[in-house]
N, C-alpha and C positions, 0 to 999 in steps of 0.2 A: 377152537385155538385161534386159528386165522383169525376168527371175525374180534378176539379179544387182542389179537395183535394191530389188528387195522384202526380198532377205535384208540389204543394205546398210541397208536403214532398219529394218527389225526389229531387227537388232545395234545402230543407235542408240537406240533405244527401249529395250533389255533392258539396254544401260550407262548411260541416264539413269535408266532406272528403279531399278538398283541403285547410281547415286548419290543417289539420293531415299532409298533404305532405309539408305544409308551414313549419311548427315547425322541420321534420324531418330533412329536409337537410340542415339548417344553421348548424343542431348539429352534424352532419355525419361531413360536414367539419370542422367545428372548430376541432372535433375528429382528423381529419386526419392532420391539422396545427400541432397542436400540439404533434402527433406521430413522424413527420416529425423534428419539434424543438428537440425533445426530443433523437432522433437519431445523429443528428448534435452535443449538448452538448457531448452525451455520444460519439463521436468520437475525439471530440476534447481532452475528461479526458482520453481517452486511450492513446491518442500520449501524453499527459503531464506524464501520468504516466511510457509511455515507456522511453521518456527522462529522467526521473526521476531513472527509473534504470540504463539507460546509465549513466548518470552524479554521480551517488554513486560508484557506481562499477568500473569506470575507475580509481580512486586513486589507489586501490592495484595495477593492474599491470605496473604502471607507478612509483612506489613509486621511484624507484631507479634512475631513468634517471631526477625525478624532484629533488634527493638530487644533481645529477649533475649539476643540473641547479643553485645551489643555493650555491654550492663550502660547502656540508654537505655530511655526510655518513647518513645510513639510520636511527642509531640508535638516531642522532640526530634531525631526521625528523618525528619520530612515533607520537610526541604528535600533530599533524596536525590532527590526528584521534579525538582526544578529542575536538580539538577546532571548529573541524565541528558538532561534538556530542552535543556538548554544544550551538553552535547555532543552531541547529536541534533544539533542547527540546526549546530554547527560540522564534524563530519563529512560532514553533509548538501551544505555547500559546497565543504570538501575534496573531498570525494569526486565532486561535480561536476567542478572542475576535472581531477581526475587522471584520469575516464573518458574525456575526450578526447585522453589522451597513453598511457594506460596499457591492455594487454589487459584489457578487461574481466571476467575468467573469472578469470584471476590476482588481480585487485583484490579480488573478491570472494571467491574462496576465502581470500584473507588476512583479511578481515574478518571471514568467519565463524569463522576459526578465533580472531583477537582476541576474538568473544563466546562461545567456547566456555569460554576462558582465564577470564572473567569469571565466566561459571556456577560454572565448576569453584572457583573461588575466592572466591566470596561465601560459602558456610556456613562456611569455615574465616577469615574476615576480622571478628575481635576487635576491632577500633579503630574508631571512627565515624567519621575523617576516613580512612581508608584505605578505608573501606566506600565512603565517597560517591566517592574517586577511581578505585576499582574500577566504580562503577556509572556513573559519569559517561564510563570510557572504554568500555563497555560501548553507553551509549548514541551516541558518535562512531561505533562501528565499525556500528551499527544504522541510523544514519545514510547512509553509508555505501552498505550492504547496501539501502535503501528507494529511494535514487534510481538506483542501478545498476539494480537490477531495472525500475524503469518505463523505463529507456533501451535495456537488453540486449532487453526484450521486442520495444518499438517497433523494433531493428535487427534482431530475426530474422525478424517475420511482416510489418513495413511497413503496406501499405495494410489486410493483413487481419488486424490486432492487436486490434480491438475485443473477438472472444469470449475471446482468449488474454490480455488485459489483466484483464476480469473476472473468469477464472478465477485471476489472478494473486491479485486483493485479496480474491476468496473464499479462497483458501488461507490469508492473512492472519487472516481472520474466524472460520476453521475453529480456527488454532493459540492464536488469543488466547480463543476459547470454551473450549478443552481445556484450556488450561493451569492454571486455577482447579482443574478436577477432578482433575487429578493431582498438585497441591499439599494438597489437602483432603479428597478422599475417600480417593484410593490412599495417600497420605504424610500424610492429618490426623494432630494431634495424638493422642494416646492419653494419658488424663488418669492421672497417677501416675508416669510413663515418666522424665520431665524434672520434676526440682526447679525447676529455673532458671525453667520457663515458671510453672509454679504459684504460685511464690513471686511472680512480675511480673502474675500475674492478680489476687492480692489488692489489689494498690495499685499500679498502673501507674505511680505518681508516686516510686515507691521505687527508688534508684539501687544495685543488688546489689555489691559492693566487690570486686575484683579477687579477692581473696583467697578466697572462696566459690565463684567458677568451676572448672566442672570442665572441664577441656578434652576430657573424652574422650566428652562430653556434649552433643549439638547438639538441636535440635529436631527431629521427623521429618519435621518440612513442607522442610527443608533437603535432603532427598533429592530432591525435584523438580528443583532447581538441576543437580543429579549426571545425573539423567537427561536434563533438555534440552540440558544442555551435552556429552551424550554423542550428544544428536541433529544437535547443531548441528555435531561435531567429521565425522560423518560426511559429512552437506552440504557440506561445506568441502573433504573430499578429493574428491567428486565435483566438485566446481568444478576442483581442482588437476588432475585426470584428462582432464577438456573443455580446458583450458588446453594440456596437451601433444598434442592429439590434433586441435585446433582447425583446420580448414578457413581460409579467408580469403571468407566468406560475408558478405553484409551484403544488406538488403533493402531500403534506406532510399532514399526519392525522389532523382534528382539531375537536374539539366536536361542540354540537350543536350551542352553542355561538360565535363560529367562531374561540375559542381560541386553540391553540396548545394543545395538550395532554402530559400530563406530568404524569408518576408512582408516587404514593404517597411516594416512597421510591427511588426516581430517583437521588438524589445524591449518594445514597448509592450503587447504582447499578451501577453510572457512576466510581468511587473508585472501587468497586470490577473487573469490567471490566478493567480498568487500571492494575491491579494487578496479575490478568490473562493474561495481554498480555506482564506486565516485564518481568514472566516466561515464556513464551510462545517465545517472540523473544530473548530476551536472550538465552534461549536453542538452537534455531533455528541459530541463529551468533555464538555463543560458538563452536556447533559441526561442522557447514560449514568451520569454523576457525583453527580448533584443529585436524580436523580429518585426516589430511594429516600427519601432526605429530606425531597423538597418532598411525598409523598406520604403520610408520618406525618405530619409538623408540620402541613401545610397542609391538605391534603384529609383529615385525620383518618382514616386505614388503620391497620389493625396490623402488626405488623412482617412477618408472615409475606404479606399483601397486597402492601406496598409493595417486599417482596425480588422476589415474583412480578411485580411491574408493571418490575421493572429486568430480570430476566432475561426480561422479555414483548421488550424494546426489543431487548436484544443478539440475542436469537434470532432475532428477524424482519429485524435488520439483516444477521446470515450469511445468512437463507433467500433475502431480495432477493440479495445477491451470486451464490449460487448461482444463482437464476432469469435473473438478467442475463444468465450465461452465454450463452443459449439466445435471449435478446431481442437481444442484440447482435448474432448471426446473420443477422437478418432486419430489424432496426431501426437506423439510423444512428446515431452518439453524439449529435448534434444532441438527436433526437428523444429520446433516452432521458431528456437534459439536462432538456428541456423539462417531461417528465412528472417527473422527479422536484421541478423547482423548483412543480410544480404541487401535488404531493403534499403536500410539506412545508410551502405555506403555507398550503393550504386545513385540514390537519391543526394546525397549528400555529394557526391562528386559531382552531380551535373548541375547544382546549384554555385559550384563552386566554378566550373568551367561558363556559363551563362548566369552569371550573378546580375546581370541588370537586365533580363528577358523576361518579361513580367509574365507569359504564358507558362513560361520553364516555372516560376517563381511559383505559381499557384498547382500546377501540377506535383511538383519535385516536391512543397511544403505539405502535400497532401499526402502524398506516399510517404513523406518521413515521418509524419504525424502518427500511421497508423503500421508503420514498421516498428517506431519506437516502445508501442504502445503495450505487447506482449511479453518486453525482455523483462522486467523484472519480476513480475508473479511467475513464468514460466523460469527464470534462473534459479526460485526456489523451491520449487517443483524437480526441476532437475537434479540439484543437489542433495534434493531428501531422495532420490534414489540411487546413494550410493553412501550417503552417511545419515546421521541422526541429529537433527536441526533442534538443538536444544534452545534454550531460553539466552544462554549467555550467547551461542553462535546464532545465532538471530539477532542480537544487541551488535554484533563486531559489523555484520552488513549493510544496519540499518546505518550505523554511525556513520560507515564508509559513504550510502547515499546521502547522508546529512552533510557529511563536509564535501561532497560533491559539490552539493545544492548550494553551500556558501563559496569554494572557491572559486569552481565556475563561473557562473556570470560574474563576479567582482573581478574576476581576472580579464573577464570580457568589458567589461565595463572600465577599468579603469586602461586596457589599451585605445579603448575607443577616442580616449581623450588626448593620447597622444600619437599616435597614426590614422592620417585622412585619408579617404580615398582608398581605403582598402577593403574588401571583403571578409573581413576578421573575423564573424561571427559563421562564415561558411568555412574559412578555415579551421575554428575550432571544432564545430559539427563532422567536418572530415576526418580529423586528425583522431579525435574522440573514436569516430566509428572502427577508423584502422586499428587502434589500440585494442578496442574489445574483440574485434574480430581474429587479431595475434590471440589476444590472452586465452578464448574460447577452447581454442584447440587443446592451448597448456592443459589448461582445468580437465578437459577432456581425460587426457592422456594420464594425470598425476589420477585422477579417480579409479581408471579403470585399470590403475595399476596397482591400489590399493586393495589390503583386506581386511577381510570384518575379522573383528576378536573371537579365538576359537575355532575359524575357517580358513581353508584352503585358498588361492588364487582362482581356483577352475569356480569351485564353490561361492567364491564372492561374485566371481562377473555374473553368474547365474540368479543368487540370491539378490544382487541388485538390481538388474535389469529386469527381471520375471515378475509381474505385479501379482502381489500375495493372497492369498486370500484370506476372510476376515478371521481376527483370531478367537471369536468365538463359535470356530468349525467343529463340528465335532464326528471324526473319523470312525463310522465303524470299524470292529476288530476282527480279521482275515479268519476267516474258516481253515482250522488246521486239521480238521478232518481228511 
């Protein structure tokens, strides 16, 4: 009798053990498949950010050749930047709405396809208004890509998105750094090979008549648009492949009733973050745009030194974003933002106090570039801890950043023509640093006081600030015996 009981008990244990093995193995396989898919999507997003940075920064070093292509001088062509910025803001708004209803991989693939078409068409555009319209449409598609990249990386990694968000923006910085090299070093203009460029270089104010324009000869730097367009096209095809193969995987935070969680002050928080990015991005672009002029005209540097200072800023900016990938793995986004704000405030203050001191300019410009590099991706990761960043939410702060990119550099340029012998650039950098340093504690106070729908304040703070496990984790039932 006892032997029969022991055999029955052992059989029950073996059945129970087999059930545990049966439950565990599929869960591990599902987790591996999900991790593989997350990496595929991330690599596609990194590639899109890389080509986005290349497409944005190629316009500056090729502006003179573009003017030659349409028989205009540079001063008559500078408004294409305004057209691109307007298209960028509009694309961010439209994309933010569409990303809540359309498959993100399909929308990103289509936007990249539009960008590739614009890159291919730019070298062959001979009419200034057609070129402006083309650049504006490219700006709109790039606004969709920028908004979608931030949203999809959050959708893919959820609470673990910090390092991956930093890597996304690092890829953008690498693309922006590589594009001028492709345009000027790889496909730089060779003297004597293009009569149009040579004629315009002697007197940029002369408009060459259409009859003298050779349709077969274009500046050699225009080949950079063809190469970048080919890269963009390949990345767009990758997203279309992801669309046809995509499983329905999402890692976003949800409450117990299955709804996405939102802070009680969601709209206020997103608006304040938009203002935060307005001053941050505006300060970044204005400093990078005018530090060459400032160093040469105000600080008395020679042209080579001013160019080196400009390169130092963007080089440390890209290096800082690369370093932030590893820092984000062990530091919280709020900590990274605080470190960035301290660095920008201290460096901008020293730049203002020692505005003509060359060693201080070199040292503090490097510190300013490193400090500025992590703010944008850290800000997105930080706000995702407290509320869900939807496509429309991302569109709001991307548009805020786009307007900052338009307004602050234009304001600095306007004041430089009115006020002489004043470090206006450093006033702007310090003022923007002070504003963002004051605004972030306000945002933090509002965020920590918000409550998730259906949850109490206490639960909300724990839910928002504690990294969550993957949504596909299966908890074994408790033994009630």
